[in-house]
C-alpha positions in Angstrom: -110.9 -116.6 88.2 -108.2 -113.5 86.8 -110.0 -111.2 84.3 -107.2 -110.1 82.6 -104.8 -112.0 80.0 -101.6 -110.5 78.8 -99.5 -111.8 75.0 -96.6 -111.1 74.0 -96.6 -110.3 69.9 -94.3 -108.8 66.9 -95.9 -105.9 64.7 -95.3 -105.6 60.9 -92.4 -103.8 62.0 -90.5 -106.5 64.1 -91.5 -104.9 67.0 -92.7 -105.9 70.5 -95.5 -105.4 71.9 -97.2 -106.5 75.3 -101.3 -106.8 74.9 -103.5 -106.6 77.7 -107.0 -108.2 77.6 -109.2 -107.0 80.8 -113.0 -107.6 81.0 -114.7 -104.2 82.1 -118.5 -104.3 82.9 -119.1 -107.3 80.5 -116.8 -106.4 77.7 -113.2 -106.8 76.7 -111.5 -104.3 76.1 -107.8 -104.6 75.0 -105.0 -102.1 75.1 -101.0 -102.6 74.2 -97.5 -101.1 74.9 -94.7 -101.4 72.6 -91.4 -101.6 73.9 -89.8 -99.1 75.2 -92.3 -96.8 75.6 -94.0 -95.9 79.6 -97.4 -95.6 78.3 -100.7 -98.6 77.6 -102.6 -97.1 73.8 -105.8 -98.4 74.5 -107.4 -100.6 71.0 -110.1 -99.3 69.7 -112.0 -100.9 68.0 -110.2 -104.1 68.9 -108.8 -105.7 65.2 -110.6 -108.8 64.7 -107.0 -111.1 65.0 -106.1 -109.4 68.0 -110.3 -110.6 68.9 -109.1 -114.0 67.8 -106.0 -114.6 69.2 -107.9 -113.4 72.5 -110.5 -116.0 72.2 -107.9 -118.5 71.4 -105.9 -117.7 74.9 -108.8 -117.5 77.1 -110.2 -120.9 75.7 -107.0 -122.6 76.0 -106.9 -121.5 79.9 -111.1 -122.6 79.9 -108.8 -126.4 79.1 -106.9 -126.0 81.9 -109.4 -124.3 84.4 -107.9 -120.7 84.7 -110.6 -119.1 82.4 -114.3 -119.3 82.6 -116.4 -120.8 79.7 -118.3 -117.8 79.8 -115.1 -115.7 78.9 -114.8 -117.8 75.9 -118.6 -116.8 75.9 -118.0 -112.9 75.5 -115.2 -113.2 73.3 -117.3 -115.4 70.3 -120.4 -112.8 70.7 -117.9 -109.8 70.2 -116.8 -111.5 67.5 -119.8 -112.3 66.0 -120.6 -108.6 66.3 -117.4 -107.9 64.5 -118.5 -110.2 61.6 -122.8 -108.3 61.5 -121.4 -104.9 60.9 -118.5 -106.2 58.5 -121.4 -107.3 56.4 
């Protein structure tokens, strides 16, 4: 199964950006590219709302058999770690 997932969204200024999530060494890494730019920017640390969006995308793909349940669980674990860090 593919371990690369992409989606687009608009930031607070209305600028469109493409976000790509890639599974590397047992972790999800995210990067984005703003419309009209040539280079990708890594997102580190990963923002909670982006990780929640990734989890939702993975779950929907899992229901259609296009992602593994382990990928969904990995995103859940990362969300749990973010929650533990913020407390």
